[in-house]
TITOR-743136 format. One line per 3 residues: number of its first residue (from 0); their letters; for each residue x, y, z of C-alpha. Coordinates in steps of 0.05 Angstrom, whole numbers, plus 32768, in hexadecimal, padded with zeros to 4 digits. Layout:
N
NUM) a) X/Y/Z | ...
***
This chain:
87
0) mem) 8103/7FC9/8109 | 80EC/7F81/810B | 80AD/7F6A/80E5
3) kle) 8095/7F21/80F2 | 806A/7F06/80BA | 802F/7ED9/80C5
6) nlf) 8028/7ECC/807A | 8062/7ECA/8049 | 8051/7F0D/802C
9) ffm) 8050/7F5A/803F | 803E/7F99/801C | 806A/7FD4/800D
12) lek) 804A/8018/8003 | 8074/804F/7FE2 | 8060/8099/7FDE
15) epq) 808A/80C8/7FB4 | 80A6/8109/7FD0 | 8075/8140/7FC8
18) agg) 808A/8189/7FAF | 80C9/819E/7FD5 | 80CF/8158/7FF6
21) ktk) 810A/8130/7FF2 | 80FA/80ED/800F | 80CF/80B2/7FF7
24) evf) 80A0/8095/8030 | 80A2/804A/8034 | 8072/8024/8062
27) lyd) 8071/7FD5/806A | 8030/7FB5/807C | 8022/7F68/808B
30) ema) 7FDC/7F73/8070 | 7FBB/7F9A/8038 | 7F84/7FBD/805F
33) pai) 7FB1/7FEB/8084 | 7FD9/7FFD/8046 | 7F95/800E/8024
36) eki) 7F84/803A/805F | 7FC3/8061/8058 | 7FB6/8067/800D
39) rey) 7F6E/8084/8021 | 7F8F/80B9/804C | 7FBF/80CA/8016
42) mtg) 7F87/80D0/7FE2 | 7F5D/80FC/800D | 7F96/812F/800E
45) eis) 7FB9/814B/7FCE | 7FDF/810C/7FBE | 7FD8/80F3/7F76
48) aed) 7FCF/80A4/7F69 | 800F/80AC/7F3D | 8035/80BA/7F7C
51) iel) 8020/807B/7F9F | 8034/8034/7F94 | 8020/7FF5/7FBA
54) tki) 8049/7FB7/7FB2 | 803B/7F71/7FCE | 8079/7F4C/7FDB
57) sik) 8076/7EFE/7FDF | 80AA/7ED3/7FFF | 80B1/7E90/7FDE
60) eeg) 80E4/7E58/7FDF | 8100/7E6D/7F9D | 8109/7EB6/7FB3
63) mka) 80E0/7EF4/7FBC | 80AA/7F0D/7F8A | 8095/7F59/7F86
66) evv) 8053/7F65/7F68 | 8030/7FAB/7F61 | 7FE8/7FAB/7F78
69) sws) 7FC0/7FC9/7F43 | 7F96/8005/7F4B | 7F58/7FE2/7F3A
72) tia) 7F67/7FB4/7F78 | 7F76/7FF0/7FA3 | 7F34/8013/7F8E
75) eal) 7F0C/7FD6/7F9B | 7F27/7FD3/7FE1 | 7F17/8020/7FEA
78) vkk) 7ED1/8019/7FD3 | 7EC4/7FDC/7FFD | 7EE2/8001/803B
81) siq) 7EB8/803D/802C | 7E7A/8011/802B | 7E8B/7FF0/806D
84) kge) 7E90/8034/808A | 7E50/804E/806F | 7E6F/8086/8046
***
């Protein structure tokens, strides 16, 4: 897989395996919006927020920096998306 970044950051969404599962799911996104949509899909099922983590990875001259996106930021994006859809 190859991923060309337009900006010097990307988002990594991780989901812990569910009961009986063995593999953690990891997705990479060049924008936050698709990651939020995937979180929304997970949350409409029986996935707990404790099983999901969204991390922003920034690439800088001095190296890479990983920063977990707070659930308040994720919740704000989910609410805004719901308002836009008229839900």
